[in-house]
MARBA-3410 file (N, C-alpha, C, O; in Angstrom, 1 decimal):
104
-17.7,-30.0,-37.1,-17.7,-31.4,-37.2,-18.1,-31.8,-38.6,-19.0,-31.2,-39.2 ~ -17.5,-32.8,-39.2,-17.7,-33.3,-40.5,-18.9,-34.2,-40.5,-18.8,-35.3,-39.9 ~ -20.0,-33.9,-41.2,-21.2,-34.7,-41.2,-21.0,-36.0,-41.8,-21.6,-37.0,-41.4 ~ -20.1,-36.1,-42.8,-19.9,-37.4,-43.5,-19.2,-38.4,-42.6,-19.3,-39.6,-42.8 ~ -18.4,-37.9,-41.6,-17.7,-38.8,-40.7,-18.6,-39.1,-39.5,-18.2,-40.0,-38.7
-19.7,-38.5,-39.3,-20.5,-38.7,-38.1,-21.5,-39.8,-38.5,-22.2,-39.7,-39.5 ~ -21.6,-40.8,-37.6,-22.6,-41.9,-37.9,-24.0,-41.3,-37.9,-24.3,-40.3,-37.2 ~ -24.9,-41.9,-38.7,-26.3,-41.4,-38.8,-27.0,-41.3,-37.5,-27.8,-40.4,-37.3 ~ -26.8,-42.3,-36.6,-27.5,-42.2,-35.3,-27.0,-41.0,-34.5,-27.8,-40.4,-33.8 ~ -25.7,-40.7,-34.5,-25.2,-39.6,-33.8,-25.8,-38.3,-34.4,-26.2,-37.4,-33.7
-25.9,-38.2,-35.7,-26.5,-37.0,-36.4,-28.0,-36.9,-36.0,-28.5,-35.8,-35.7 ~ -28.7,-38.0,-35.9,-30.1,-38.0,-35.5,-30.3,-37.5,-34.1,-31.1,-36.6,-33.8 ~ -29.4,-38.0,-33.2,-29.5,-37.5,-31.8,-29.2,-36.0,-31.8,-29.8,-35.2,-31.0 ~ -28.2,-35.6,-32.5,-27.8,-34.2,-32.6,-28.9,-33.3,-33.1,-29.2,-32.2,-32.6 ~ -29.6,-33.8,-34.2,-30.7,-33.1,-34.8,-31.9,-33.0,-33.8,-32.5,-31.9,-33.7
-32.1,-34.0,-33.1,-33.3,-34.0,-32.2,-33.0,-33.1,-31.0,-33.9,-32.4,-30.5 ~ -31.7,-33.1,-30.6,-31.4,-32.1,-29.5,-31.6,-30.7,-30.0,-32.0,-29.8,-29.2 ~ -31.2,-30.4,-31.2,-31.4,-29.1,-31.7,-32.8,-28.7,-31.8,-33.3,-27.6,-31.5 ~ -33.7,-29.7,-32.3,-35.1,-29.5,-32.4,-35.7,-29.2,-31.0,-36.5,-28.3,-30.9 ~ -35.3,-29.9,-30.0,-35.8,-29.7,-28.6,-35.4,-28.3,-28.2,-36.2,-27.6,-27.6
-34.2,-28.0,-28.4,-33.7,-26.6,-28.0,-34.5,-25.5,-28.7,-34.8,-24.5,-28.0 ~ -34.7,-25.7,-30.0,-35.5,-24.7,-30.7,-36.9,-24.6,-30.2,-37.5,-23.5,-30.0 ~ -37.5,-25.7,-29.9,-38.9,-25.7,-29.4,-38.9,-25.0,-28.0,-39.9,-24.3,-27.7 ~ -37.9,-25.3,-27.2,-37.8,-24.6,-25.8,-37.7,-23.1,-26.0,-38.3,-22.4,-25.3 ~ -36.9,-22.7,-27.0,-36.8,-21.3,-27.3,-38.1,-20.7,-27.7,-38.5,-19.6,-27.3
-38.9,-21.4,-28.5,-40.2,-21.0,-28.9,-41.1,-20.8,-27.7,-41.9,-19.9,-27.6 ~ -41.1,-21.8,-26.8,-41.9,-21.7,-25.6,-41.6,-20.5,-24.8,-42.5,-19.8,-24.3 ~ -40.3,-20.2,-24.7,-39.9,-19.1,-23.9,-40.3,-17.8,-24.6,-40.7,-16.8,-23.9 ~ -40.2,-17.7,-25.9,-40.5,-16.5,-26.7,-42.0,-16.2,-26.6,-42.4,-15.0,-26.7 ~ -42.9,-17.2,-26.4,-44.3,-17.0,-26.4,-44.8,-16.9,-25.0,-46.1,-17.0,-24.8
-44.0,-16.8,-24.0,-44.4,-16.8,-22.6,-45.3,-15.7,-22.3,-46.2,-15.8,-21.4 ~ -45.1,-14.5,-23.0,-45.9,-13.3,-22.7,-47.3,-13.4,-23.4,-48.2,-12.6,-23.1 ~ -47.4,-14.3,-24.3,-48.7,-14.4,-25.1,-49.8,-14.9,-24.1,-49.6,-15.7,-23.2 ~ -51.0,-14.3,-24.3,-52.1,-14.7,-23.5,-53.2,-15.4,-24.3,-53.0,-15.5,-25.5 ~ -54.2,-15.9,-23.7,-55.2,-16.6,-24.4,-55.2,-18.1,-24.0,-54.1,-18.7,-23.8
-56.3,-18.7,-23.8,-56.4,-20.0,-23.3,-55.8,-21.0,-24.3,-55.2,-22.0,-23.9 ~ -56.1,-20.9,-25.6,-55.5,-21.8,-26.6,-54.0,-21.8,-26.6,-53.4,-22.9,-26.7 ~ -53.4,-20.6,-26.5,-51.9,-20.6,-26.5,-51.4,-21.2,-25.2,-50.3,-21.9,-25.3 ~ -52.0,-20.9,-24.1,-51.6,-21.5,-22.8,-51.7,-23.0,-22.9,-50.8,-23.7,-22.4 ~ -52.8,-23.6,-23.4,-52.9,-25.0,-23.5,-51.9,-25.6,-24.4,-51.3,-26.6,-24.1
-51.7,-24.9,-25.6,-50.7,-25.4,-26.5,-49.3,-25.4,-25.9,-48.5,-26.3,-26.1 ~ -48.9,-24.3,-25.2,-47.6,-24.2,-24.6,-47.4,-25.3,-23.5,-46.4,-25.9,-23.4 ~ -48.5,-25.6,-22.7,-48.4,-26.6,-21.7,-48.2,-28.0,-22.3,-47.3,-28.8,-21.8 ~ -48.9,-28.2,-23.4,-48.7,-29.5,-24.0,-47.4,-29.7,-24.6,-46.7,-30.7,-24.5 ~ -46.9,-28.6,-25.2,-45.5,-28.6,-25.8,-44.5,-28.8,-24.8,-43.5,-29.6,-25.0
-44.6,-28.1,-23.6,-43.6,-28.3,-22.6,-43.6,-29.7,-22.1,-42.5,-30.3,-21.8 ~ -44.8,-30.3,-21.9,-44.9,-31.7,-21.5,-44.2,-32.6,-22.5,-43.4,-33.5,-22.1 ~ -44.5,-32.4,-23.8,-43.9,-33.2,-24.8,-42.4,-33.0,-24.9,-41.7,-34.0,-25.2 ~ -41.9,-31.8,-24.6,-40.5,-31.6,-24.7,-39.8,-32.3,-23.5,-38.7,-32.9,-23.7 ~ -40.4,-32.3,-22.3,-39.9,-33.1,-21.2,-39.7,-34.6,-21.5,-38.7,-35.2,-21.3
-40.8,-35.1,-22.1,-40.8,-36.5,-22.5,-39.7,-36.8,-23.6,-39.0,-37.8,-23.5 ~ -39.7,-35.9,-24.5,-38.7,-36.0,-25.6,-37.3,-36.0,-25.1,-36.4,-36.8,-25.5 ~ -37.0,-35.1,-24.2,-35.6,-35.0,-23.6,-35.3,-36.3,-22.9,-34.2,-36.8,-23.1 ~ -36.2,-36.9,-22.1,-35.9,-38.1,-21.4,-35.7,-39.3,-22.4,-34.8,-40.0,-22.3 ~ -36.6,-39.4,-23.4,-36.4,-40.4,-24.4,-35.2,-40.3,-25.2,-34.5,-41.3,-25.6
-34.8,-39.1,-25.5,-33.6,-38.8,-26.2,-32.4,-39.3,-25.4,-31.4,-39.9,-26.0 ~ -32.4,-38.9,-24.2,-31.3,-39.4,-23.3,-31.2,-40.9,-23.2,-30.1,-41.5,-23.3 ~ -32.4,-41.5,-23.1,-32.4,-43.0,-23.1,-31.9,-43.6,-24.4,-31.2,-44.6,-24.3 ~ -32.3,-43.0,-25.5,-31.9,-43.5,-26.8,-30.4,-43.4,-26.9,-29.7,-44.3,-27.5 ~ -29.8,-42.3,-26.5,-28.4,-42.0,-26.6,-27.7,-43.1,-25.7,-26.6,-43.6,-26.1
-28.2,-43.3,-24.5,-27.5,-44.3,-23.6,-27.6,-45.7,-24.3,-26.6,-46.5,-24.2 ~ -28.7,-46.0,-24.9,-28.9,-47.3,-25.6,-27.9,-47.4,-26.7,-27.3,-48.5,-26.9 ~ -27.7,-46.4,-27.5,-26.7,-46.4,-28.6,-25.3,-46.6,-28.1,-24.5,-47.3,-28.7 ~ -25.0,-45.9,-27.0,-23.6,-46.1,-26.4,-23.4,-47.5,-26.0,-22.4,-48.1,-26.2 ~ -24.5,-48.1,-25.3,-24.4,-49.4,-24.8,-24.2,-50.4,-26.0,-23.4,-51.3,-25.9
-25.0,-50.2,-27.1,-24.9,-51.1,-28.2,-23.5,-51.0,-28.9,-23.0,-52.0,-29.3 ~ -23.0,-49.8,-28.9,-21.6,-49.6,-29.5,-20.6,-50.4,-28.6,-19.7,-51.0,-29.2 ~ -20.7,-50.3,-27.3,-19.8,-51.0,-26.4,-19.9,-52.5,-26.6,-18.9,-53.2,-26.7 ~ -21.1,-53.1,-26.8,-21.3,-54.5,-27.0,-20.7,-54.9,-28.3,-20.0,-55.9,-28.4 ~ -20.9,-54.1,-29.4,-20.3,-54.4,-30.7,-18.8,-54.4,-30.7,-18.2,-55.2,-31.3
-18.3,-53.4,-29.9,-16.8,-53.3,-29.8,-16.3,-54.5,-29.1,-15.2,-55.0,-29.5 ~ -16.9,-54.9,-28.0,-16.5,-56.0,-27.2,-16.5,-57.3,-28.1,-15.6,-58.1,-28.0 ~ -17.6,-57.5,-28.9,-17.7,-58.6,-29.8,-16.6,-58.6,-30.8,-16.0,-59.7,-31.1 ~ -16.3,-57.5,-31.4,-15.3,-57.4,-32.4,-13.9,-57.7,-31.8,-13.1,-58.4,-32.4 ~ -13.7,-57.2,-30.6,-12.4,-57.4,-29.9,-12.3,-58.9,-29.6,-11.2,-59.5,-29.8
-13.3,-59.5,-29.1,-13.3,-61.0,-28.8,-13.0,-61.8,-30.0,-12.2,-62.7,-30.0 ~ -13.7,-61.4,-31.1,-13.5,-62.1,-32.4,-12.0,-62.0,-32.8,-11.4,-63.0,-33.2 ~ -11.5,-60.8,-32.7,-10.1,-60.6,-33.1,-9.1,-61.4,-32.2,-8.1,-61.9,-32.7 ~ -9.4,-61.4,-31.0,-8.5,-62.2,-30.1,-8.6,-63.7,-30.3,-7.6,-64.4,-30.2 ~ -9.8,-64.2,-30.6,-10.0,-65.6,-30.8,-9.6,-66.1,-32.2,-9.3,-67.2,-32.4
-9.5,-65.1,-33.2,-9.2,-65.5,-34.6,-8.2,-64.5,-35.2,-8.4,-63.8,-36.1 ~ -7.0,-64.5,-34.5,-6.0,-63.5,-35.0,-5.6,-63.7,-36.5,-5.3,-62.7,-37.2 ~ -5.5,-64.9,-36.9,-5.0,-65.2,-38.3,-6.1,-64.8,-39.3,-5.8,-64.3,-40.4 ~ -7.4,-65.0,-38.9,-8.4,-64.6,-39.8,-8.4,-63.0,-40.0,-8.6,-62.5,-41.1 ~ -8.3,-62.4,-38.8,-8.2,-60.9,-38.8,-7.0,-60.4,-39.7,-7.2,-59.5,-40.5
-5.9,-61.1,-39.5,-4.7,-60.7,-40.3,-4.9,-60.9,-41.7,-4.5,-60.1,-42.6 ~ -5.6,-62.0,-42.1,-5.9,-62.3,-43.5,-6.8,-61.3,-44.1,-6.7,-60.9,-45.2 ~ -7.9,-61.0,-43.3,-8.8,-60.0,-43.8,-8.2,-58.6,-44.0,-8.4,-58.0,-45.0 ~ -7.3,-58.2,-43.0,-6.6,-57.0,-43.1,-5.7,-57.0,-44.3,-5.6,-56.0,-45.1 ~ -5.0,-58.1,-44.6,-4.1,-58.2,-45.7,-4.9,-58.1,-47.0,-4.4,-57.4,-48.0
-6.0,-58.8,-47.1,-6.8,-58.7,-48.3,-7.4,-57.3,-48.6,-7.3,-56.9,-49.7 ~ -7.8,-56.6,-47.5,-8.3,-55.3,-47.7,-7.1,-54.4,-48.2,-7.3,-53.5,-49.1 ~ -5.9,-54.6,-47.6,-4.8,-53.8,-48.0,-4.4,-54.0,-49.4,-4.1,-53.1,-50.2 ~ -4.4,-55.3,-49.8,-4.1,-55.7,-51.2,-5.1,-55.1,-52.2,-4.8,-54.5,-53.2 ~ -6.4,-55.2,-51.8,-7.5,-54.6,-52.7,-7.3,-53.1,-52.8,-7.4,-52.5,-53.9
-7.0,-52.4,-51.7,-6.8,-50.9,-51.8,-5.5,-50.6,-52.6,-5.5,-49.7,-53.4 ~ -4.5,-51.4,-52.5,-3.3,-51.2,-53.2,-3.6,-51.4,-54.7,-3.1,-50.6,-55.5 ~ -4.3,-52.4,-55.1,-4.7,-52.6,-56.5,-5.5,-51.4,-57.0,-5.3,-50.9,-58.1 ~ -6.5,-51.0,-56.2,-7.4,-49.9,-56.7,-6.6,-48.6,-56.8,-6.8,-47.8,-57.8 ~ -5.7,-48.3,-55.9,-4.9,-47.1,-56.0,-3.9,-47.2,-57.1,-3.7,-46.2,-57.8
-3.4,-48.4,-57.4,-2.5,-48.6,-58.5,-3.1,-48.4,-59.8,-2.5,-48.0,-60.8 ~ -4.4,-48.7,-59.9,-5.1,-48.5,-61.2,-5.4,-47.1,-61.5,-5.6,-46.8,-62.7 ~ -5.4,-46.2,-60.5,-5.7,-44.8,-60.8,-4.6,-44.1,-61.6,-4.9,-43.3,-62.4 ~ -3.4,-44.5,-61.4,-2.3,-43.9,-62.1,-2.2,-44.2,-63.5,-1.3,-43.7,-64.2
END
């Protein structure tokens, strides 16, 4: 996956999922370790990981919902203002054409 094409919020969710997975692997790797301090630390980490997974899922759902709302608003604007949208698209096309033409 191309990181430059991935929105920052998607990358953040992806990075957090990786972090949670790595922490879970660490918890599993230290399962055989004994001692009260390590047991307490592992228990706290496991609780925090559970909470992090839930919050991460909630955040991802919220991002999806916000994206749907933004897409619906954009669609509504385009349907209500087709000439404005056409004008904006033409202006962007003209600007890109001028910029590309200047390169040569």
